[in-house]
C-alpha positions in Angstrom: -123.8 -6.1 37.4 -122.4 -5.0 34.1 -118.8 -5.6 32.9 -118.8 -2.4 30.9 -116.5 0.6 31.8 -117.2 2.0 35.2 -117.5 5.7 36.0 -117.0 6.3 39.7 -119.6 8.4 41.4 -118.6 11.6 43.2 -119.2 9.8 46.6 -118.9 6.1 47.0 -121.8 4.2 48.6 -122.0 0.6 49.7 -123.8 -1.8 47.4 -124.5 -4.8 49.6 -125.3 -6.9 46.6 -122.0 -6.3 44.9 -121.4 -9.9 43.9 -118.4 -12.2 44.2 -117.7 -15.1 46.5 -117.2 -13.0 49.7 -119.9 -10.4 49.1 -122.0 -11.6 52.1 -119.1 -11.0 54.5 -117.5 -7.9 53.1 -118.6 -4.5 54.5 -117.1 -1.0 54.9 -117.5 -0.9 58.7 -115.8 -2.6 61.6 -117.2 -4.0 64.9 -119.3 -7.0 65.9 -122.5 -8.0 64.1 -123.7 -10.3 66.9 -122.9 -11.4 70.4 -121.0 -14.6 70.7 -118.4 -15.5 73.3 -115.4 -17.5 72.3 -114.7 -21.0 73.7 -111.7 -21.4 76.0 -109.8 -24.6 76.4 -107.3 -26.0 78.8 -104.0 -24.9 77.2 -102.1 -21.7 77.6 -102.5 -20.6 74.0 -106.0 -20.2 72.5 -106.0 -19.9 68.7 -109.1 -18.9 66.8 -108.5 -19.5 63.1 -109.2 -21.3 59.8 -106.6 -23.1 57.6 -106.2 -20.4 55.0 -102.6 -19.6 54.2 -102.6 -17.0 57.0 -104.1 -19.4 59.5 -101.6 -22.2 58.5 -98.6 -19.9 59.4 -99.5 -20.0 63.0 -100.4 -23.7 63.4 -97.1 -24.6 61.6 -95.2 -22.5 64.1 -97.0 -24.0 67.0 -96.4 -27.6 65.8 -92.7 -26.8 65.2 -92.3 -25.4 68.7 -94.0 -28.5 70.2 -91.7 -30.7 68.1 -88.7 -29.1 69.7 -90.1 -29.8 73.2 -91.6 -26.4 74.1 -94.4 -27.7 76.1 -95.6 -24.2 76.9 -96.7 -23.9 73.2 -99.5 -26.4 73.7 -102.6 -24.9 72.3 -106.3 -25.2 71.7 -107.2 -24.4 68.1 -110.9 -23.3 67.6 -112.4 -23.2 64.2 -113.7 -19.8 62.9 -115.9 -20.2 59.8 -115.2 -16.9 58.1 -117.7 -17.7 55.3 -120.4 -17.7 57.9 -119.3 -14.5 59.5 -118.0 -15.9 62.8 -115.1 -13.5 62.8 -117.7 -10.7 63.5 -118.8 -12.2 66.8 -118.3 -10.0 69.8 -115.8 -12.4 71.4 -113.6 -12.6 68.3 -113.7 -8.8 67.7 -112.5 -8.3 71.3 -109.4 -10.3 70.5 -109.0 -8.9 67.0 -110.8 -5.6 66.2 -109.9 -6.1 62.5 -112.1 -9.3 62.4 -109.5 -11.4 60.5 -108.1 -14.8 61.3 -105.8 -15.8 62.9 -106.2 -14.4 66.4 -104.7 -15.7 69.6 -105.1 -15.2 73.3 -102.3 -16.2 75.7 -103.7 -17.2 79.1 -100.2 -17.0 80.7 -99.7 -13.3 79.9 -103.3 -12.1 79.4 -102.3 -10.7 76.0 -104.3 -10.8 72.8 -102.2 -11.2 69.6 -103.5 -10.6 66.1 -102.0 -10.4 62.6 -100.1 -13.6 61.6 -96.6 -12.1 61.5 -97.2 -10.5 64.9 -98.2 -13.9 66.3 -95.2 -15.7 64.9 -92.8 -13.0 66.3 -94.6 -13.2 69.7 -94.2 -17.0 69.8 -90.6 -16.9 68.7 -89.7 -14.4 71.3 -91.7 -16.1 74.0 -89.9 -19.4 73.4 -86.2 -18.3 73.5 -86.2 -16.7 70.0 -86.8 -20.1 68.4 -86.9 -19.8 64.6 -85.9 -16.1 64.9 -82.2 -15.4 64.8 -80.7 -13.1 67.5 -77.5 -12.1 65.6 -78.2 -8.7 64.0 -77.4 -9.7 60.4 -79.3 -12.9 60.4 -82.3 -11.4 62.3 -82.5 -8.5 59.9 -82.5 -10.8 56.9 -85.2 -13.0 58.5 -87.4 -9.9 59.2 -86.7 -8.6 55.6 -88.5 -11.7 54.2 -91.1 -11.8 56.9 -92.3 -8.3 56.0 -91.8 -8.9 52.3 -94.4 -11.6 52.6 -96.8 -9.4 54.5 -96.6 -6.8 51.9 -96.6 -9.1 48.9 -99.2 -11.8 49.7 -102.2 -9.3 49.4 -101.3 -8.9 45.7 -101.4 -12.7 45.3 -104.6 -13.3 47.3 -106.6 -10.1 47.3 -105.4 -9.1 43.9 -104.8 -12.1 41.6 -106.9 -14.6 43.5 -109.9 -12.3 43.8 -110.1 -11.3 40.2 -109.1 -14.7 38.8 -111.3 -16.9 41.0 -113.7 -14.9 43.2 -115.0 -11.9 41.3 -118.5 -12.1 39.8 -117.1 -12.0 36.3 -113.7 -12.2 34.6 -112.0 -8.9 33.6 -108.8 -8.9 31.5 -107.1 -5.8 32.9 -107.1 -6.7 36.7 -106.3 -10.4 35.9 -103.4 -9.4 33.7 -102.2 -6.8 36.2 -102.1 -9.1 39.2 -100.9 -12.2 37.2 -97.9 -10.1 36.2 -97.2 -9.1 39.8 -97.7 -12.6 41.1 -95.2 -13.9 38.5 -92.8 -11.1 39.5 -93.0 -12.1 43.1 -92.4 -15.8 42.3 -89.3 -14.7 40.3 -88.1 -12.7 43.3 -88.3 -15.8 45.4 -86.8 -18.1 42.7 -83.8 -15.9 42.1 -83.1 -15.7 45.9 -83.6 -19.4 46.5 -81.2 -20.2 43.8 -78.4 -19.2 46.2 -80.0 -19.8 49.6 -81.5 -23.0 51.1 -84.0 -21.0 53.1 -85.3 -17.5 52.8 -83.0 -16.1 55.6 -80.0 -18.2 54.5 -79.0 -21.6 55.7 -81.5 -21.7 58.6 -85.2 -22.4 58.7 -87.0 -19.5 60.3 -90.4 -17.8 60.7 -89.8 -16.2 57.3 -90.2 -19.6 55.7 -93.2 -20.4 57.8 -95.1 -17.3 56.8 -94.2 -17.5 53.1 -94.6 -21.3 52.4 -98.4 -21.4 52.9 -98.9 -18.7 50.2 -96.1 -19.3 47.7 -95.5 -23.0 48.3 -99.2 -23.6 47.5 -98.9 -21.4 44.4 -95.7 -23.3 43.3 -97.7 -26.6 43.6 -100.3 -25.1 41.2 -103.0 -25.3 43.9 -103.7 -21.6 44.4 -106.9 -20.7 42.6 -106.4 -23.6 40.2 -104.1 -21.3 38.3 -100.9 -23.3 38.1 -100.9 -23.7 34.3 -102.1 -20.1 33.8 -99.1 -18.8 35.8 -96.6 -21.4 34.4 -95.5 -22.2 38.0 -93.3 -25.1 36.7 -90.8 -22.4 35.7 -89.9 -21.6 39.3 -87.7 -24.6 40.0 -86.0 -23.1 43.0 -89.3 -22.3 44.7 -90.5 -25.8 43.9 -87.3 -27.3 45.6 -87.9 -25.1 48.7 -91.6 -25.9 48.7 -90.9 -29.6 48.8 -88.3 -29.3 51.5 -90.6 -27.3 53.8 -93.6 -29.5 53.0 -91.7 -32.6 54.0 -91.3 -31.5 57.6 -93.7 -33.5 59.9 -94.6 -30.4 61.9 -95.7 -28.6 58.7 -97.7 -31.6 57.7 -99.5 -31.5 61.0 -99.9 -27.7 61.0 -101.7 -27.6 57.7 -104.4 -30.0 58.9 -105.5 -27.8 61.9 -108.7 -25.9 61.4 -108.9 -27.3 57.8 -112.4 -27.7 56.3 -111.6 -28.7 52.7 -109.7 -31.4 50.9 -109.4 -35.1 51.9 -111.2 -35.9 55.1 -108.2 -37.5 56.6 -106.4 -34.1 56.3 -109.1 -32.1 58.1 -108.7 -31.6 61.8 -111.4 -29.0 62.5 -110.3 -28.4 66.1 -107.0 -29.4 67.8 -106.9 -29.7 71.6 -104.3 -32.5 72.0 -101.5 -34.1 70.0 -103.5 -37.3 69.8 -106.2 -35.5 67.8 -104.3 -35.9 64.6 -104.7 -39.7 65.0 -108.3 -39.8 66.4 -110.3 -36.8 65.4 -109.8 -36.1 61.7 -113.0 -35.8 59.7 -112.7 -39.3 58.2 -112.9 -40.7 61.8 -115.6 -38.5 63.3 -117.6 -37.3 60.3 -118.9 -34.1 61.6 -120.1 -31.0 59.6 -117.6 -30.0 57.0 
């Protein structure tokens, strides 16, 4: 593949050998590539996911609900290895036709739920609007930031992250374009958090849960090993917020679930019981990473 100027053809065709980290799983068509039923556990909620930022949103929410005593939020978390194409199995596609993690099935209602923001809203509403305000002004502000994240994160991940870390070769224009946008987004958050403890005001909500895995990680300098490049130390209010959220015990548990990278004692590939955090991390069972 050449890094020279590209002239688009009149009609685009799929080049399966297009390069890049995710070339083996990216394709221009939907649907299942193979038959594979999903496992089903004992709990009401069945989660099929991986501990990417999008996956962590849901496990953080579930652990927060359990910490408040919502026993109905007990869940089985099954690992979906997206690098191996498991999201294209027939069972997963039945729950999420878009073949993206996370996806959830609620045995109590018989409903499938996909898209991380949809899952968090579903869980909040199912459990007495926990972490989702009911008063109009507060609810609107919470949803403002929830949907801000859903619209902004693709520029951080699919834009900056792709061209900075995953593309087959580095290109100045797209890296500069998406670095600029990522820094603009961090500045949006930093200015807002200068006057607000949490995104929706003085209360911790699902808006924080969806945003922290993406922008908290970036503020720590861990996203795409680009902390110095993006000068993330400049965003002091985001860093304060990141540390505050990251200190929550439920958040610390949530980021471990379905994780397959990092220290072994922080990897819990599957979660089926609260005791799994103490007995089934990879440093204790040593299964396939």
